[in-house]
C-alpha positions as CSV (number, residue, x, y, z in Angstrom):
1,X,-106.6,2.5,254.3
2,X,-106.7,5.3,251.8
3,X,-107.2,4.7,248.1
4,X,-104.8,6.7,246.1
5,X,-107.2,7.0,243.3
6,X,-110.0,8.4,245.3
7,X,-110.6,12.1,245.4
8,X,-109.5,13.6,248.7
9,X,-106.3,11.5,249.2
10,X,-104.1,14.5,248.4
11,X,-101.0,13.6,250.4
12,X,-100.3,10.2,248.7
13,X,-101.0,11.6,245.2
14,X,-98.5,14.4,245.6
15,X,-95.6,12.1,246.7
16,X,-96.2,9.7,243.9
17,X,-96.3,12.6,241.4
18,X,-93.0,13.9,242.6
19,X,-91.3,10.5,242.4
20,X,-92.7,9.8,239.0
21,X,-91.5,13.3,237.7
22,X,-88.1,12.7,239.2
23,X,-87.7,9.3,237.5
24,X,-88.8,10.7,234.2
25,X,-86.4,13.7,234.4
26,X,-83.5,11.5,235.3
27,X,-84.1,9.2,232.3
28,X,-84.5,12.1,229.9
29,X,-81.2,13.7,231.1
30,X,-79.3,10.4,230.9
31,X,-80.5,9.7,227.4
32,X,-79.5,13.2,226.2
33,X,-76.0,12.9,227.7
34,X,-75.4,9.6,226.0
35,X,-76.6,10.9,222.7
36,X,-74.4,14.0,223.0
37,X,-71.1,12.3,224.1
38,X,-71.2,9.3,221.6
39,X,-70.6,9.9,217.9
40,X,-72.9,8.2,215.5
41,X,-71.4,5.1,214.0
42,X,-72.8,3.8,210.8
43,X,-73.9,0.3,211.4
44,X,-73.3,-0.7,207.8
45,X,-69.6,0.4,207.7
46,X,-66.9,-2.2,208.2
47,X,-65.0,-1.9,211.4
48,X,-67.7,0.0,213.2
49,X,-68.1,-2.6,216.0
50,X,-64.4,-2.8,216.5
51,X,-64.1,1.0,216.8
52,X,-67.0,1.0,219.2
53,X,-65.4,-1.7,221.3
54,X,-62.0,0.2,221.2
55,X,-63.8,3.3,222.3
56,X,-65.6,1.5,225.1
57,X,-62.3,-0.1,226.3
58,X,-60.6,3.2,226.4
59,X,-63.4,4.7,228.4
60,X,-63.3,1.6,230.7
61,X,-59.6,2.3,231.4
62,X,-60.3,5.9,232.1
63,X,-58.8,7.3,228.8
64,X,-60.3,9.4,226.2
65,X,-60.7,8.1,222.7
66,X,-57.8,9.2,220.4
67,X,-55.5,10.2,223.3
68,X,-52.4,8.1,222.3
69,X,-50.0,10.2,224.3
70,X,-51.3,8.8,227.6
71,X,-50.6,5.2,226.6
72,X,-47.0,4.0,227.1
73,X,-47.0,2.1,223.8
74,X,-48.4,5.0,221.7
75,X,-46.7,6.6,218.7
76,X,-45.9,9.8,220.5
77,X,-43.8,7.9,223.1
78,X,-41.8,6.2,220.2
79,X,-41.1,9.5,218.6
80,X,-39.9,10.9,221.9
81,X,-37.4,8.1,222.4
82,X,-36.1,8.6,218.8
83,X,-35.5,12.3,219.5
84,X,-33.5,11.3,222.6
85,X,-31.3,9.0,220.5
86,X,-30.5,11.7,218.0
87,X,-29.7,14.2,220.7
88,X,-27.4,11.8,222.5
89,X,-25.3,9.8,219.9
90,X,-23.3,6.8,220.8
91,X,-19.8,7.7,222.1
92,X,-17.2,7.1,219.3
93,X,-14.9,4.7,221.1
94,X,-13.3,1.3,220.3
95,X,-12.9,-1.4,222.9
96,X,-9.7,-3.3,222.2
97,X,-7.5,-5.4,224.3
98,X,-3.7,-5.0,224.3
99,X,-3.4,-8.2,222.3
100,X,-5.8,-7.0,219.7
101,X,-3.9,-3.7,219.4
102,X,-0.6,-5.4,218.9
103,X,-2.2,-7.8,216.3
104,X,-3.5,-4.8,214.4
105,X,-0.1,-3.3,214.2
106,X,-1.1,-0.1,216.0
107,X,1.9,1.8,217.5
108,X,1.4,4.0,220.6
109,X,3.3,7.2,221.2
110,X,2.8,10.3,223.3
111,X,2.0,13.8,222.0
112,X,5.0,16.1,222.7
113,X,7.0,19.1,221.5
114,X,8.8,19.1,218.1
115,X,10.5,21.5,215.7
116,X,8.3,22.0,212.7
117,X,9.8,23.1,209.4
118,X,7.2,24.7,207.2
119,X,7.8,24.2,203.5
120,X,6.4,25.3,200.2
121,X,6.3,22.9,197.3
122,X,7.1,24.4,193.9
123,X,7.0,22.7,190.5
124,X,10.1,22.2,188.4
125,X,11.9,20.3,185.7
126,X,15.3,18.7,185.3
127,X,17.4,20.4,182.6
128,X,20.9,20.3,181.2
129,X,23.5,22.2,183.1
130,X,24.1,24.8,180.5
131,X,27.5,25.6,182.0
132,X,28.5,22.0,181.1
133,X,26.6,21.8,177.7
134,X,28.1,22.5,174.3
135,X,26.6,22.8,170.8
136,X,29.4,21.6,168.6
137,X,29.8,23.3,165.2
138,X,32.4,22.6,162.5
139,X,33.7,26.2,162.2
140,X,34.6,25.3,158.6
141,X,32.3,24.3,155.7
142,X,32.9,20.9,154.2
143,X,31.7,17.4,153.4
144,X,31.3,14.7,156.1
145,X,33.9,12.0,155.6
146,X,33.1,9.9,158.7
147,X,31.1,10.0,162.0
148,X,32.6,7.8,164.7
149,X,30.4,9.2,167.5
150,X,26.9,7.9,168.1
151,X,23.9,9.3,169.9
152,X,24.0,8.6,173.6
153,X,27.7,7.7,173.6
154,X,29.9,8.9,176.5
155,X,33.0,10.5,175.0
156,X,36.2,11.9,176.5
157,X,37.8,15.3,175.9
158,X,39.7,15.4,172.6
159,X,37.9,12.3,171.2
160,X,37.1,12.5,167.5
161,X,33.4,13.0,166.9
162,X,33.4,13.5,163.1
163,X,35.8,14.0,160.2
164,X,35.0,16.4,157.3
165,X,36.9,17.3,154.1
166,X,37.3,21.1,154.0
167,X,38.9,23.2,151.3
168,X,39.0,26.1,153.7
169,X,41.3,24.1,156.0
170,X,43.5,23.1,153.1
171,X,44.0,26.8,152.3
172,X,44.9,27.6,155.9
173,X,47.4,24.8,156.1
174,X,48.9,25.9,152.7
175,X,49.3,29.4,154.1
176,X,51.1,28.1,157.1
177,X,53.5,26.0,155.0
178,X,54.3,29.0,152.8
179,X,54.9,31.2,155.8
180,X,57.2,28.5,157.3
181,X,59.3,28.3,154.0
182,X,59.6,32.1,153.9
183,X,60.7,32.1,157.5
184,X,63.4,29.7,156.7
185,X,64.7,31.8,153.9
186,X,64.5,35.0,155.9
187,X,66.4,33.4,158.7
188,X,69.3,32.2,156.5
189,X,69.5,35.7,154.8
190,X,69.6,37.4,158.1
191,X,72.4,35.2,159.4
192,X,74.5,35.8,156.3
193,X,74.0,39.6,156.3
194,X,74.8,39.7,160.0
195,X,78.1,37.9,159.5
196,X,79.0,40.2,156.6
197,X,78.2,43.3,158.6
198,X,80.3,42.0,161.5
199,X,83.2,41.5,159.1
200,X,82.7,45.0,157.8
201,X,82.1,43.6,154.3
202,X,78.4,44.5,153.9
203,X,76.7,47.7,154.8
204,X,74.7,48.0,158.0
205,X,71.6,48.9,156.0
206,X,71.6,45.4,154.3
207,X,71.8,43.8,157.7
208,X,68.8,45.8,159.0
209,X,66.7,44.9,156.0
210,X,67.4,41.2,156.5
211,X,66.5,41.5,160.2
212,X,63.1,43.2,159.3
213,X,62.3,40.4,156.8
214,X,63.0,37.8,159.4
215,X,60.6,39.4,161.9
216,X,57.8,39.6,159.3
217,X,58.3,36.0,158.4
218,X,58.0,35.0,162.0
219,X,54.8,36.9,162.4
220,X,53.3,35.3,159.3
221,X,54.0,31.8,160.6
222,X,52.5,32.7,164.0
223,X,49.4,34.1,162.4
224,X,48.9,31.0,160.3
225,X,49.3,28.8,163.3
226,X,46.8,30.7,165.4
227,X,44.2,30.3,162.7
228,X,44.5,26.6,162.9
229,X,44.5,26.6,166.7
230,X,41.3,28.6,166.7
231,X,39.7,25.8,164.6
232,X,41.1,23.0,166.7
233,X,43.0,21.7,163.8
234,X,46.6,20.6,163.8
235,X,49.2,22.2,161.6
236,X,49.4,19.2,159.2
237,X,46.6,16.6,158.5
238,X,47.2,12.9,158.6
239,X,48.0,12.4,154.9
240,X,45.7,15.2,153.7
241,X,45.6,18.9,154.0
242,X,41.8,19.1,153.9
243,X,41.1,16.5,156.6
244,X,39.4,18.2,159.5
245,X,38.8,16.3,162.7
246,X,36.0,17.6,165.1
247,X,36.8,16.7,168.7
248,X,34.9,16.7,172.0
249,X,35.6,19.8,174.0
250,X,35.1,18.0,177.4
251,X,33.9,14.7,178.9
252,X,30.2,14.2,178.3
253,X,27.4,12.4,176.5
254,X,26.3,13.0,173.0
255,X,22.7,14.0,173.6
256,X,21.9,15.3,170.1
257,X,23.4,14.4,166.6
258,X,22.6,16.2,163.4
259,X,25.2,15.0,161.0
260,X,25.4,12.1,158.5
261,X,28.0,10.6,156.3
262,X,28.4,12.4,153.0
263,X,26.4,15.4,154.1
264,X,27.6,18.9,153.3
265,X,27.7,21.1,156.4
266,X,28.1,24.8,156.9
267,X,30.6,26.3,159.3
268,X,27.9,27.4,161.8
269,X,25.7,24.2,161.7
270,X,25.0,22.6,165.1
271,X,26.0,19.0,164.4
272,X,26.4,17.7,168.0
273,X,25.1,18.6,171.4
274,X,27.4,17.4,174.1
275,X,26.5,17.6,177.8
276,X,28.2,16.6,181.0
277,X,25.3,14.9,182.9
278,X,27.3,14.5,186.1
279,X,25.7,17.8,187.0
280,X,22.2,19.0,186.1
281,X,19.9,21.9,186.9
282,X,16.5,21.6,188.6
283,X,14.7,24.6,187.1
284,X,11.9,26.0,189.3
285,X,8.8,28.0,188.4
286,X,8.4,30.7,191.1
287,X,5.2,32.7,191.4
288,X,5.3,36.3,192.7
289,X,3.9,35.2,196.1
290,X,6.7,32.7,196.7
291,X,9.6,35.0,195.9
292,X,10.0,36.0,199.5
293,X,11.1,32.4,200.5
294,X,13.1,31.5,197.3
295,X,16.5,32.9,197.9
296,X,20.0,32.1,196.6
297,X,21.8,29.7,199.0
298,X,18.5,28.4,200.5
299,X,18.4,24.6,201.2
300,X,15.9,22.7,199.2
301,X,14.7,19.1,198.7
302,X,14.1,17.9,195.2
303,X,11.7,15.0,194.6
304,X,10.9,13.3,191.3
305,X,7.2,13.0,190.6
306,X,7.5,9.7,188.6
307,X,10.4,8.1,190.4
308,X,11.4,7.4,194.0
309,X,14.3,9.8,193.8
310,X,15.2,12.5,196.3
311,X,18.2,14.9,196.5
312,X,19.2,17.9,198.6
313,X,20.7,21.0,197.2
314,X,20.9,24.8,197.3
315,X,19.3,27.4,195.2
316,X,22.0,28.7,192.9
317,X,20.1,31.3,190.9
318,X,16.8,33.3,191.1
319,X,15.6,35.3,188.1
320,X,15.4,39.1,188.6
321,X,12.5,39.5,186.2
322,X,9.0,38.1,185.9
323,X,7.8,36.6,182.6
324,X,5.5,38.9,180.8
325,X,2.9,36.2,180.0
326,X,3.4,33.8,182.9
327,X,4.1,36.4,185.6
328,X,6.6,33.9,187.2
329,X,10.3,33.9,187.7
330,X,12.9,31.2,187.1
331,X,15.1,29.7,189.7
332,X,17.4,26.8,189.6
333,X,19.2,24.3,191.9
334,X,22.4,22.6,190.8
335,X,22.4,18.9,191.5
336,X,25.1,16.3,191.4
337,X,24.2,13.4,189.2
338,X,26.9,10.7,189.5
339,X,24.5,7.8,188.8
340,X,22.6,9.6,186.0
341,X,19.3,9.3,188.0
342,X,18.2,12.8,187.2
343,X,17.4,12.8,183.5
344,X,16.7,16.1,181.7
345,X,13.0,16.5,181.1
346,X,12.0,14.8,184.4
347,X,9.3,16.7,186.3
348,X,10.1,17.3,190.0
349,X,8.7,19.0,193.1
350,X,11.1,21.3,195.0
351,X,10.4,21.8,198.7
352,X,11.7,25.1,200.0
353,X,11.8,25.7,203.8
354,X,9.7,28.8,204.5
355,X,10.1,28.8,208.3
356,X,11.0,26.8,211.4
357,X,9.3,26.9,214.8
358,X,9.2,24.9,218.1
359,X,5.7,23.7,219.0
360,X,4.6,22.4,222.4
361,X,2.3,19.6,221.1
362,X,2.7,17.6,218.0
363,X,1.8,14.1,216.6
364,X,2.9,12.1,213.7
365,X,1.2,13.1,210.4
366,X,-0.1,9.6,209.8
367,X,-1.9,9.7,213.2
368,X,-4.4,12.4,212.0
369,X,-7.5,10.9,210.4
370,X,-10.7,12.6,209.1
371,X,-14.1,11.5,210.5
372,X,-17.2,13.4,209.5
373,X,-15.0,16.0,207.7
374,X,-13.2,16.7,211.0
375,X,-9.6,15.9,211.9
376,X,-9.3,13.5,214.8
377,X,-6.7,11.5,216.7
378,X,-7.3,8.1,218.4
379,X,-6.4,8.6,222.0
380,X,-5.4,5.5,224.1
381,X,-7.8,4.6,226.9
382,X,-7.9,1.9,229.5
383,X,-10.4,-0.1,227.3
384,X,-9.0,0.8,223.9
385,X,-9.2,4.0,222.0
386,X,-11.4,7.1,222.0
387,X,-11.9,9.5,219.0
388,X,-10.5,12.9,220.0
389,X,-11.2,15.9,217.6
390,X,-8.1,18.1,217.2
391,X,-7.2,21.4,215.6
392,X,-4.1,20.9,213.5
393,X,-1.6,23.7,212.7
394,X,1.7,23.7,210.9
395,X,3.2,20.6,209.4
396,X,6.4,19.4,207.7
397,X,5.0,16.3,206.2
398,X,6.3,14.1,209.1
399,X,4.7,15.8,212.2
400,X,1.7,18.0,212.7
401,X,1.3,20.7,215.3
402,X,-1.8,20.3,217.4
403,X,-3.2,23.7,218.4
404,X,-6.2,22.4,220.4
405,X,-7.8,19.2,221.5
406,X,-4.8,17.4,222.8
407,X,-2.3,17.8,225.7
408,X,1.4,17.0,225.8
409,X,2.0,13.5,227.1
410,X,-1.3,12.0,225.9
411,X,-0.8,8.5,224.4
412,X,-2.3,8.2,220.9
413,X,-2.3,5.8,218.0
414,X,0.8,6.9,216.1
415,X,0.8,4.2,213.4
416,X,-2.0,2.1,212.1
417,X,-4.7,4.6,212.9
418,X,-6.3,3.9,209.6
419,X,-7.1,0.4,210.9
420,X,-8.9,2.0,213.9
421,X,-10.8,4.3,211.6
422,X,-11.9,1.2,209.5
423,X,-13.0,-0.7,212.6
424,X,-15.0,2.4,213.8
425,X,-16.7,2.6,210.5
426,X,-17.7,-1.1,210.7
427,X,-19.1,-0.6,214.2
428,X,-21.2,2.4,213.1
429,X,-22.6,0.5,210.1
430,X,-23.6,-2.5,212.3
431,X,-25.2,-0.2,214.8
432,X,-27.2,1.6,212.1
433,X,-28.3,-1.7,210.6
């Protein structure tokens, strides 16, 4: 048996040396790899042992430390799912039964063709019909004796509005009476001279002079009478030559009154404004761009802005000139006003038809709703309704042309669509919550 420590035992010593060297090299290499791959963790820092355990657990499960994307519950996976939800929003639809639809008062109709009348709305104001409005003036100076007419009173043609005492009228009536007396004298003289001439007693010249005087007297009487007729005064006053009665020129209402008892008035003073309100004007302000559709004889619809009043009429006048300051023209519509519903001063909107066209697809105007700043229509489905974006076109206030997004014959929510919009908003809020 060889002693490995004795000199001369070379074979055993070599094997042992190789084994020892191999073991030492392996240990050194393993220690260096551990030191190089593991970060130094301060032993005195809180959480160091927990981080080390987490690092060891990840290594035990075959993962690298800090690689959260490999784990199904990591943050990267949550962000990925959130992006998918944004890219694929929930379908905007409402699941409603037939009973629920009926209870909500939603009416169903089918999209179809219609005749759309395009209109333009112009501002206007109700004014007096100036053809049936009069500014009453005395035509003679005088002092007011009585004023039977009151403001707002309906009067008949020939009814006394006021009575004034006028010296001018007294002079005119005196002139007529004088002319009538002279006419009587001239007539009797003419008859006498005619009889004498026929009996060959008087000369023909005397007969001709008497005839000329009669004709002049007749002219003087006619002239005095016409002066009184022009004033609307009778030939003789009731008990006084200076009594002047001012009468209504036609049936109407006293809309202005500028006269009082005992007041001295001039012959050209406007003491009354009388208007026949059974007919009024709707005066329209027309800009230059709307003159192509505002034409005489065109049908229009007049609507009051403050009242629920509506009337149809025709344009009776369009101004030929534009205002220098406003750059607009005036137009008017003559309206019948039997019930006095259209009062002067009332603001109105006048709808003028600018064109008519037959469209293949249309829906009721109230069926079009706005969601996310886009026009939509609620289309009927087997389970309820679906939000369908549409492209609206022309409208007449009742129906809307659908240029795109909807086909003819498609059932949709014609009435009560605002209820569906409200329910859709509630569903979106609950889903977001």
